[in-house]
FIKOLZA-1660 file (N, C-alpha, C; in steps of 0.1 Angstrom, whole numbers, plus 5000, padded with zeros to 4 digits):
% residues 114
   i   px   py   pz ch aa at
   1 3901 4721 7166  A  M  N
   1 3914 4725 7172  A  M CA
   1 3914 4732 7189  A  M  C
   2 3922 4729 7191  A  A  N
   2 3929 4728 7210  A  A CA
   2 3937 4745 7205  A  A  C
   3 3932 4751 7215  A  P  N
   3 3939 4764 7221  A  P CA
   3 3952 4760 7217  A  P  C
   4 3959 4779 7216  A  D  N
   4 3973 4779 7213  A  D CA
   4 3972 4775 7232  A  D  C
   5 3984 4773 7236  A  R  N
   5 3988 4771 7249  A  R CA
   5 4001 4780 7249  A  R  C
   6 4002 4788 7261  A  P  N
   6 4011 4797 7263  A  P CA
   6 4024 4790 7265  A  P  C
   7 4038 4793 7261  A  R  N
   7 4049 4788 7259  A  R CA
   7 4052 4792 7274  A  R  C
   8 4060 4787 7281  A  L  N
   8 4063 4789 7288  A  L CA
   8 4082 4791 7291  A  L  C
   9 4084 4802 7298  A  L  N
   9 4095 4806 7294  A  L CA
   9 4108 4797 7305  A  L  C
  10 4118 4793 7299  A  R  N
  10 4125 4783 7309  A  R CA
  10 4140 4792 7310  A  R  C
  11 4144 4796 7303  A  A  N
  11 4158 4802 7306  A  A CA
  11 4157 4820 7301  A  A  C
  12 4165 4829 7308  A  I  N
  12 4163 4839 7298  A  I CA
  12 4177 4846 7298  A  I  C
  13 4183 4845 7285  A  L  N
  13 4202 4848 7288  A  L CA
  13 4199 4864 7281  A  L  C
  14 4209 4875 7293  A  F  N
  14 4211 4881 7290  A  F CA
  14 4228 4882 7282  A  F  C
  15 4229 4897 7276  A  D  N
  15 4243 4901 7269  A  D CA
  15 4248 4908 7285  A  D  C
  16 4261 4904 7279  A  W  N
  16 4265 4914 7292  A  W CA
  16 4273 4927 7290  A  W  C
  17 4280 4930 7280  A  G  N
  17 4286 4942 7285  A  G CA
  17 4273 4955 7277  A  G  C
  18 4271 4964 7282  A  G  N
  18 4262 4969 7283  A  G CA
  18 4247 4968 7287  A  G  C
  19 4247 4954 7284  A  T  N
  19 4233 4951 7293  A  T CA
  19 4228 4949 7309  A  T  C
  20 4244 4942 7309  A  L  N
  20 4242 4937 7326  A  L CA
  20 4257 4948 7333  A  L  C
  21 4264 4949 7324  A  M  N
  21 4277 4961 7331  A  M CA
  21 4280 4964 7319  A  M  C
  22 4282 4980 7325  A  E  N
  22 4293 4997 7314  A  E CA
  22 4298 4985 7308  A  E  C
  23 4304 4991 7296  A  D  N
  23 4310 4989 7290  A  D CA
  23 4318 4996 7286  A  D  C
  24 4334 4996 7285  A  D  N
  24 4345 5007 7280  A  D CA
  24 4351 5005 7268  A  D  C
  25 4346 5007 7254  A  P  N
  25 4347 4998 7242  A  P CA
  25 4368 5003 7238  A  P  C
  26 4374 5011 7245  A  A  N
  26 4380 5014 7247  A  A CA
  26 4395 5011 7253  A  A  C
  27 4388 5004 7262  A  N  N
  27 4392 4991 7271  A  N CA
  27 4396 4980 7265  A  N  C
  28 4415 4975 7262  A  T  N
  28 4411 4965 7252  A  T CA
  28 4420 4951 7261  A  T  C
  29 4415 4953 7279  A  T  N
  29 4418 4938 7286  A  T CA
  29 4402 4931 7292  A  T  C
  30 4404 4924 7298  A  A  N
  30 4392 4910 7301  A  A CA
  30 4386 4921 7310  A  A  C
  31 4374 4923 7313  A  M  N
  31 4364 4935 7322  A  M CA
  31 4371 4932 7335  A  M  C
  32 4376 4923 7344  A  A  N
  32 4378 4916 7357  A  A CA
  32 4392 4921 7359  A  A  C
  33 4396 4929 7350  A  E  N
  33 4413 4933 7351  A  E CA
  33 4414 4951 7353  A  E  C
  34 4399 4951 7349  A  W  N
  34 4397 4971 7351  A  W CA
  34 4396 4972 7363  A  W  C
  35 4405 4981 7367  A  P  N
  35 4400 4992 7376  A  P CA
  35 4389 4993 7384  A  P  C
  36 4379 4998 7373  A  D  N
  36 4365 5000 7382  A  D CA
  36 4356 4995 7369  A  D  C
  37 4349 4990 7381  A  V  N
  37 4336 4979 7366  A  V CA
  37 4322 4987 7377  A  V  C
  38 4313 4985 7369  A  Q  N
  38 4303 4988 7369  A  Q CA
  38 4289 4979 7366  A  Q  C
  39 4278 4981 7368  A  R  N
  39 4268 4974 7361  A  R CA
  39 4255 4982 7358  A  R  C
  40 4251 4982 7346  A  V  N
  40 4240 4992 7343  A  V CA
  40 4229 4991 7355  A  V  C
  41 4224 5006 7355  A  P  N
  41 4216 5009 7366  A  P CA
  41 4205 4993 7360  A  P  C
  42 4201 4996 7372  A  G  N
  42 4188 4982 7369  A  G CA
  42 4191 4971 7366  A  G  C
  43 4201 4971 7367  A  A  N
  43 4203 4954 7363  A  A CA
  43 4199 4947 7372  A  A  C
  44 4202 4950 7385  A  L  N
  44 4204 4940 7398  A  L CA
  44 4188 4936 7397  A  L  C
  45 4183 4949 7404  A  E  N
  45 4167 4944 7405  A  E CA
  45 4160 4938 7391  A  E  C
  46 4171 4938 7380  A  A  N
  46 4160 4934 7370  A  A CA
  46 4162 4914 7367  A  A  C
  47 4179 4913 7375  A  L  N
  47 4183 4896 7375  A  L CA
  47 4173 4894 7387  A  L  C
  48 4171 4896 7399  A  A  N
  48 4161 4895 7410  A  A CA
  48 4148 4892 7404  A  A  C
  49 4141 4898 7396  A  A  N
  49 4128 4898 7392  A  A CA
  49 4127 4888 7389  A  A  C
  50 4145 4882 7375  A  C  N
  50 4138 4869 7369  A  C CA
  50 4138 4859 7374  A  C  C
  51 4149 4858 7388  A  R  N
  51 4155 4847 7392  A  R CA
  51 4146 4842 7393  A  R  C
  52 4138 4846 7404  A  S  N
  52 4127 4835 7411  A  S CA
  52 4115 4828 7404  A  S  C
  53 4119 4828 7393  A  H  N
  53 4107 4820 7379  A  H CA
  53 4117 4814 7370  A  H  C
  54 4129 4825 7368  A  I  N
  54 4132 4817 7356  A  I CA
  54 4150 4811 7356  A  I  C
  55 4154 4802 7350  A  T  N
  55 4169 4804 7350  A  T CA
  55 4175 4816 7341  A  T  C
  56 4184 4819 7343  A  V  N
  56 4192 4835 7342  A  V CA
  56 4207 4834 7339  A  V  C
  57 4206 4835 7328  A  C  N
  57 4224 4834 7318  A  C CA
  57 4228 4843 7315  A  C  C
  58 4238 4845 7311  A  V  N
  58 4252 4854 7304  A  V CA
  58 4254 4848 7289  A  V  C
  59 4251 4851 7278  A  A  N
  59 4260 4849 7262  A  A CA
  59 4263 4863 7260  A  A  C
  60 4275 4860 7259  A  T  N
  60 4287 4870 7258  A  T CA
  60 4299 4864 7240  A  T  C
  61 4299 4878 7233  A  N  N
  61 4306 4872 7221  A  N CA
  61 4321 4888 7230  A  N  C
  62 4319 4888 7241  A  A  N
  62 4331 4891 7245  A  A CA
  62 4345 4886 7241  A  A  C
  63 4355 4898 7235  A  T  N
  63 4366 4894 7224  A  T CA
  63 4378 4888 7234  A  T  C
  64 4380 4891 7250  A  V  N
  64 4389 4888 7256  A  V CA
  64 4384 4886 7272  A  V  C
  65 4372 4881 7267  A  S  N
  65 4370 4880 7287  A  S CA
  65 4369 4861 7284  A  S  C
  66 4371 4853 7291  A  R  N
  66 4365 4836 7289  A  R CA
  66 4352 4838 7303  A  R  C
  67 4346 4827 7305  A  D  N
  67 4337 4822 7315  A  D CA
  67 4337 4827 7326  A  D  C
  68 4358 4822 7334  A  E  N
  68 4361 4828 7345  A  E CA
  68 4362 4843 7346  A  E  C
  69 4361 4854 7339  A  E  N
  69 4367 4865 7337  A  E CA
  69 4355 4868 7339  A  E  C
  70 4345 4866 7334  A  V  N
  70 4329 4874 7330  A  V CA
  70 4323 4867 7344  A  V  C
  71 4328 4856 7352  A  W  N
  71 4320 4858 7365  A  W CA
  71 4327 4869 7372  A  W  C
  72 4339 4867 7377  A  N  N
  72 4348 4878 7383  A  N CA
  72 4342 4892 7381  A  N  C
  73 4341 4897 7370  A  A  N
  73 4333 4906 7367  A  A CA
  73 4322 4909 7373  A  A  C
  74 4314 4898 7372  A  L  N
  74 4299 4901 7377  A  L CA
  74 4301 4899 7394  A  L  C
  75 4303 4891 7397  A  S  N
  75 4306 4894 7412  A  S CA
  75 4310 4905 7420  A  S  C
  76 4322 4914 7413  A  R  N
  76 4327 4926 7416  A  R CA
  76 4315 4939 7415  A  R  C
  77 4305 4934 7412  A  V  N
  77 4293 4941 7412  A  V CA
  77 4281 4936 7416  A  V  C
  78 4285 4926 7422  A  G  N
  78 4272 4920 7436  A  G CA
  78 4263 4913 7422  A  G  C
  79 4266 4909 7404  A  L  N
  79 4255 4903 7396  A  L CA
  79 4257 4887 7399  A  L  C
  80 4268 4883 7401  A  A  N
  80 4267 4868 7402  A  A CA
  80 4256 4863 7410  A  A  C
  81 4255 4863 7417  A  D  N
  81 4242 4850 7424  A  D CA
  81 4230 4853 7417  A  D  C
  82 4224 4858 7410  A  G  N
  82 4213 4859 7399  A  G CA
  82 4218 4850 7392  A  G  C
  83 4230 4849 7386  A  I  N
  83 4232 4839 7371  A  I CA
  83 4236 4827 7378  A  I  C
  84 4227 4819 7363  A  K  N
  84 4230 4803 7360  A  K CA
  84 4246 4799 7361  A  K  C
  85 4247 4805 7347  A  H  N
  85 4255 4798 7335  A  H CA
  85 4260 4811 7328  A  H  C
  86 4272 4807 7324  A  V  N
  86 4278 4819 7317  A  V CA
  86 4281 4816 7304  A  V  C
  87 4279 4816 7293  A  F  N
  87 4283 4815 7278  A  F CA
  87 4294 4824 7275  A  F  C
  88 4302 4817 7272  A  S  N
  88 4313 4832 7266  A  S CA
  88 4318 4823 7253  A  S  C
  89 4319 4837 7238  A  R  N
  89 4328 4832 7231  A  R CA
  89 4340 4827 7236  A  R  C
  90 4355 4836 7240  A  Q  N
  90 4367 4831 7246  A  Q CA
  90 4366 4818 7254  A  Q  C
  91 4354 4813 7256  A  S  N
  91 4352 4800 7258  A  S CA
  91 4350 4790 7255  A  S  C
  92 4337 4789 7243  A  L  N
  92 4334 4780 7242  A  L CA
  92 4342 4778 7222  A  L  C
  93 4346 4788 7220  A  G  N
  93 4361 4793 7210  A  G CA
  93 4347 4791 7192  A  G  C
  94 4336 4798 7196  A  F  N
  94 4325 4806 7188  A  F CA
  94 4321 4813 7191  A  F  C
  95 4310 4819 7182  A  G  N
  95 4304 4833 7188  A  G CA
  95 4286 4832 7187  A  G  C
  96 4281 4836 7190  A  K  N
  96 4268 4839 7191  A  K CA
  96 4264 4842 7173  A  K  C
  97 4272 4846 7161  A  Q  N
  97 4267 4845 7153  A  Q CA
  97 4266 4829 7150  A  Q  C
  98 4270 4818 7156  A  D  N
  98 4270 4798 7147  A  D CA
  98 4265 4797 7156  A  D  C
  99 4259 4791 7143  A  P  N
  99 4244 4780 7153  A  P CA
  99 4254 4774 7160  A  P  C
 100 4265 4771 7166  A  R  N
 100 4272 4759 7180  A  R CA
 100 4270 4767 7189  A  R  C
 101 4275 4780 7191  A  F  N
 101 4269 4787 7204  A  F CA
 101 4254 4781 7212  A  F  C
 102 4245 4784 7202  A  W  N
 102 4231 4781 7206  A  W CA
 102 4230 4768 7207  A  W  C
 103 4236 4759 7199  A  Q  N
 103 4231 4748 7206  A  Q CA
 103 4237 4738 7218  A  Q  C
 104 4253 4747 7219  A  H  N
 104 4262 4744 7237  A  H CA
 104 4247 4752 7242  A  H  C
 105 4242 4762 7243  A  V  N
 105 4231 4766 7254  A  V CA
 105 4225 4760 7256  A  V  C
 106 4221 4753 7243  A  Q  N
 106 4208 4745 7244  A  Q CA
 106 4210 4733 7248  A  Q  C
 107 4214 4726 7249  A  A  N
 107 4222 4716 7257  A  A CA
 107 4226 4712 7267  A  A  C
 108 4229 4721 7272  A  E  N
 108 4231 4729 7284  A  E CA
 108 4221 4730 7294  A  E  C
 109 4215 4735 7289  A  L  N
 109 4200 4741 7300  A  L CA
 109 4189 4732 7296  A  L  C
 110 4193 4721 7288  A  D  N
 110 4183 4713 7284  A  D CA
 110 4168 4716 7277  A  D  C
 111 4172 4725 7264  A  L  N
 111 4161 4732 7263  A  L CA
 111 4155 4725 7250  A  L  C
 112 4141 4728 7255  A  P  N
 112 4140 4724 7231  A  P CA
 112 4146 4729 7221  A  P  C
 113 4146 4730 7210  A  P  N
 113 4148 4732 7203  A  P CA
 113 4142 4747 7199  A  P  C
 114 4134 4748 7199  A  Q  N
 114 4126 4762 7199  A  Q CA
 114 4129 4773 7208  A  Q  C
% end
């Protein structure tokens, strides 16, 4: 029997609100339109540590922000350069609880099913 080989991680997907960006559940508009947006402490360092070794993406179930608005908010706090793709519920038309979300991510990033 062959020894188990370590799986190589090819991509990492961060959630957006509360993971990379400070979220304000009371605010019902797109984050890109907020007068003040902030990144989560340590987000910049986490992206810097990951992006030299792996494809870094954002996967979000945000209810009001499309891909472009997510990119805009990330840019405002200096995080956009560390992100390769944004996958948003609003742009795709279905959220992370729907298998089609992950099938789209898999196809877009050319990842194997596992």
